PDBQT receptor file of N, H, CA, C and O in Angstrom, charges set to zero:
ATOM      1  N   LYS A   1     -90.331  14.171  47.722  1.00  0.00    +0.000 N 
ATOM      2  CA  LYS A   1     -90.731  14.883  48.957  1.00  0.00    +0.000 C 
ATOM      3  C   LYS A   1     -91.093  13.857  50.036  1.00  0.00    +0.000 C 
ATOM      4  O   LYS A   1     -92.128  13.199  49.936  1.00  0.00    +0.000 OA
ATOM      5  N   ARG A   2     -90.285  13.722  51.021  1.00  0.00    +0.000 N 
ATOM      6  H   ARG A   2     -89.444  14.256  51.101  1.00  0.00    +0.000 HD
ATOM      7  CA  ARG A   2     -90.590  12.766  52.089  1.00  0.00    +0.000 C 
ATOM      8  C   ARG A   2     -90.845  13.519  53.413  1.00  0.00    +0.000 C 
ATOM      9  O   ARG A   2     -91.129  12.896  54.437  1.00  0.00    +0.000 OA
ATOM     10  N   GLU A   3     -90.746  14.819  53.384  1.00  0.00    +0.000 N 
ATOM     11  H   GLU A   3     -90.515  15.325  52.553  1.00  0.00    +0.000 HD
ATOM     12  CA  GLU A   3     -90.960  15.566  54.643  1.00  0.00    +0.000 C 
ATOM     13  C   GLU A   3     -92.422  15.449  55.085  1.00  0.00    +0.000 C 
ATOM     14  O   GLU A   3     -92.719  15.288  56.268  1.00  0.00    +0.000 OA
ATOM     15  N   GLU A   4     -93.308  15.532  54.123  1.00  0.00    +0.000 N 
ATOM     16  H   GLU A   4     -93.067  15.663  53.162  1.00  0.00    +0.000 HD
ATOM     17  CA  GLU A   4     -94.748  15.438  54.460  1.00  0.00    +0.000 C 
ATOM     18  C   GLU A   4     -95.052  14.070  55.079  1.00  0.00    +0.000 C 
ATOM     19  O   GLU A   4     -95.755  13.964  56.084  1.00  0.00    +0.000 OA
ATOM     20  N   THR A   5     -94.509  13.042  54.457  1.00  0.00    +0.000 N 
ATOM     21  H   THR A   5     -93.938  13.128  53.641  1.00  0.00    +0.000 HD
ATOM     22  CA  THR A   5     -94.754  11.684  54.989  1.00  0.00    +0.000 C 
ATOM     23  C   THR A   5     -94.173  11.555  56.387  1.00  0.00    +0.000 C 
ATOM     24  O   THR A   5     -94.796  10.979  57.279  1.00  0.00    +0.000 OA
ATOM     25  N   HIS A   6     -92.989  12.088  56.567  1.00  0.00    +0.000 N 
ATOM     26  H   HIS A   6     -92.483  12.556  55.842  1.00  0.00    +0.000 HD
ATOM     27  CA  HIS A   6     -92.340  11.978  57.879  1.00  0.00    +0.000 C 
ATOM     28  C   HIS A   6     -93.180  12.716  58.936  1.00  0.00    +0.000 C 
ATOM     29  O   HIS A   6     -93.411  12.211  60.034  1.00  0.00    +0.000 OA
ATOM     30  N   LYS A   7     -93.612  13.886  58.580  1.00  0.00    +0.000 N 
ATOM     31  H   LYS A   7     -93.424  14.296  57.688  1.00  0.00    +0.000 HD
ATOM     32  CA  LYS A   7     -94.412  14.681  59.535  1.00  0.00    +0.000 C 
ATOM     33  C   LYS A   7     -95.729  13.945  59.828  1.00  0.00    +0.000 C 
ATOM     34  O   LYS A   7     -96.168  13.888  60.976  1.00  0.00    +0.000 OA
ATOM     35  N   MET A   8     -96.330  13.407  58.826  1.00  0.00    +0.000 N 
ATOM     36  H   MET A   8     -95.974  13.454  57.892  1.00  0.00    +0.000 HD
ATOM     37  CA  MET A   8     -97.603  12.707  59.007  1.00  0.00    +0.000 C 
ATOM     38  C   MET A   8     -97.386  11.475  59.911  1.00  0.00    +0.000 C 
ATOM     39  O   MET A   8     -98.210  11.162  60.770  1.00  0.00    +0.000 OA
ATOM     40  N   ALA A   9     -96.272  10.803  59.692  1.00  0.00    +0.000 N 
ATOM     41  H   ALA A   9     -95.602  11.057  58.994  1.00  0.00    +0.000 HD
ATOM     42  CA  ALA A   9     -95.977   9.601  60.496  1.00  0.00    +0.000 C 
ATOM     43  C   ALA A   9     -95.836   9.995  61.972  1.00  0.00    +0.000 C 
ATOM     44  O   ALA A   9     -96.357   9.317  62.858  1.00  0.00    +0.000 OA
ATOM     45  N   GLU A  10     -95.139  11.080  62.216  1.00  0.00    +0.000 N 
ATOM     46  H   GLU A  10     -94.716  11.631  61.496  1.00  0.00    +0.000 HD
ATOM     47  CA  GLU A  10     -94.963  11.524  63.621  1.00  0.00    +0.000 C 
ATOM     48  C   GLU A  10     -96.325  11.903  64.215  1.00  0.00    +0.000 C 
ATOM     49  O   GLU A  10     -96.647  11.537  65.345  1.00  0.00    +0.000 OA
ATOM     50  N   SER A  11     -97.092  12.622  63.450  1.00  0.00    +0.000 N 
ATOM     51  H   SER A  11     -96.830  12.919  62.532  1.00  0.00    +0.000 HD
ATOM     52  CA  SER A  11     -98.423  13.061  63.925  1.00  0.00    +0.000 C 
ATOM     53  C   SER A  11     -99.304  11.833  64.146  1.00  0.00    +0.000 C 
ATOM     54  O   SER A  11    -100.071  11.762  65.106  1.00  0.00    +0.000 OA
ATOM     55  N   ASN A  12     -99.177  10.879  63.244  1.00  0.00    +0.000 N 
ATOM     56  H   ASN A  12     -98.554  10.937  62.464  1.00  0.00    +0.000 HD
ATOM     57  CA  ASN A  12    -100.004   9.670  63.348  1.00  0.00    +0.000 C 
ATOM     58  C   ASN A  12     -99.684   8.946  64.658  1.00  0.00    +0.000 C 
ATOM     59  O   ASN A  12    -100.586   8.465  65.343  1.00  0.00    +0.000 OA
ATOM     60  N   LYS A  13     -98.399   8.873  65.000  1.00  0.00    +0.000 N 
ATOM     61  H   LYS A  13     -97.666   9.264  64.444  1.00  0.00    +0.000 HD
ATOM     62  CA  LYS A  13     -97.997   8.174  66.238  1.00  0.00    +0.000 C 
ATOM     63  C   LYS A  13     -98.629   8.881  67.444  1.00  0.00    +0.000 C 
ATOM     64  O   LYS A  13     -99.204   8.237  68.323  1.00  0.00    +0.000 OA
ATOM     65  N   ALA A  14     -98.516  10.179  67.470  1.00  0.00    +0.000 N 
ATOM     66  H   ALA A  14     -98.049  10.701  66.757  1.00  0.00    +0.000 HD
ATOM     67  CA  ALA A  14     -99.071  10.947  68.599  1.00  0.00    +0.000 C 
ATOM     68  C   ALA A  14    -100.592  10.808  68.596  1.00  0.00    +0.000 C 
ATOM     69  O   ALA A  14    -101.209  10.654  69.649  1.00  0.00    +0.000 OA
ATOM     70  N   PHE A  15    -101.180  10.863  67.426  1.00  0.00    +0.000 N 
ATOM     71  H   PHE A  15    -100.678  10.988  66.570  1.00  0.00    +0.000 HD
ATOM     72  CA  PHE A  15    -102.643  10.766  67.326  1.00  0.00    +0.000 C 
ATOM     73  C   PHE A  15    -103.117   9.392  67.825  1.00  0.00    +0.000 C 
ATOM     74  O   PHE A  15    -104.097   9.287  68.562  1.00  0.00    +0.000 OA
ATOM     75  N   ALA A  16    -102.414   8.366  67.412  1.00  0.00    +0.000 N 
ATOM     76  H   ALA A  16    -101.617   8.451  66.813  1.00  0.00    +0.000 HD
ATOM     77  CA  ALA A  16    -102.796   7.006  67.823  1.00  0.00    +0.000 C 
ATOM     78  C   ALA A  16    -102.683   6.892  69.350  1.00  0.00    +0.000 C 
ATOM     79  O   ALA A  16    -103.528   6.274  69.998  1.00  0.00    +0.000 OA
ATOM     80  N   HIS A  17    -101.649   7.484  69.905  1.00  0.00    +0.000 N 
ATOM     81  H   HIS A  17    -100.963   7.986  69.379  1.00  0.00    +0.000 HD
ATOM     82  CA  HIS A  17    -101.469   7.402  71.365  1.00  0.00    +0.000 C 
ATOM     83  C   HIS A  17    -102.590   8.175  72.068  1.00  0.00    +0.000 C 
ATOM     84  O   HIS A  17    -103.087   7.774  73.121  1.00  0.00    +0.000 OA
ATOM     85  N   TYR A  18    -102.964   9.287  71.454  1.00  0.00    +0.000 N 
ATOM     86  H   TYR A  18    -102.560   9.613  70.599  1.00  0.00    +0.000 HD
ATOM     87  CA  TYR A  18    -104.005  10.126  72.079  1.00  0.00    +0.000 C 
ATOM     88  C   TYR A  18    -105.373   9.440  71.959  1.00  0.00    +0.000 C 
ATOM     89  O   TYR A  18    -106.230   9.549  72.837  1.00  0.00    +0.000 OA
ATOM     90  N   ARG A  19    -105.540   8.736  70.848  1.00  0.00    +0.000 N 
ATOM     91  H   ARG A  19    -104.844   8.648  70.135  1.00  0.00    +0.000 HD
ATOM     92  CA  ARG A  19    -106.849   8.094  70.613  1.00  0.00    +0.000 C 
ATOM     93  C   ARG A  19    -107.081   7.035  71.699  1.00  0.00    +0.000 C 
ATOM     94  O   ARG A  19    -108.209   6.888  72.169  1.00  0.00    +0.000 OA
ATOM     95  N   TRP A  20    -106.108   6.341  72.082  1.00  0.00    +0.000 N 
ATOM     96  H   TRP A  20    -105.191   6.461  71.700  1.00  0.00    +0.000 HD
ATOM     97  CA  TRP A  20    -106.322   5.252  73.057  1.00  0.00    +0.000 C 
ATOM     98  C   TRP A  20    -106.448   5.807  74.460  1.00  0.00    +0.000 C 
ATOM     99  O   TRP A  20    -106.630   5.046  75.410  1.00  0.00    +0.000 OA
TER     100      TRP A  20
């Protein structure tokens, strides 16, 4: 199952951008 990881990675990118 790599869909969860992929989704988390995308969310992480957006989250990191939002955090800064």
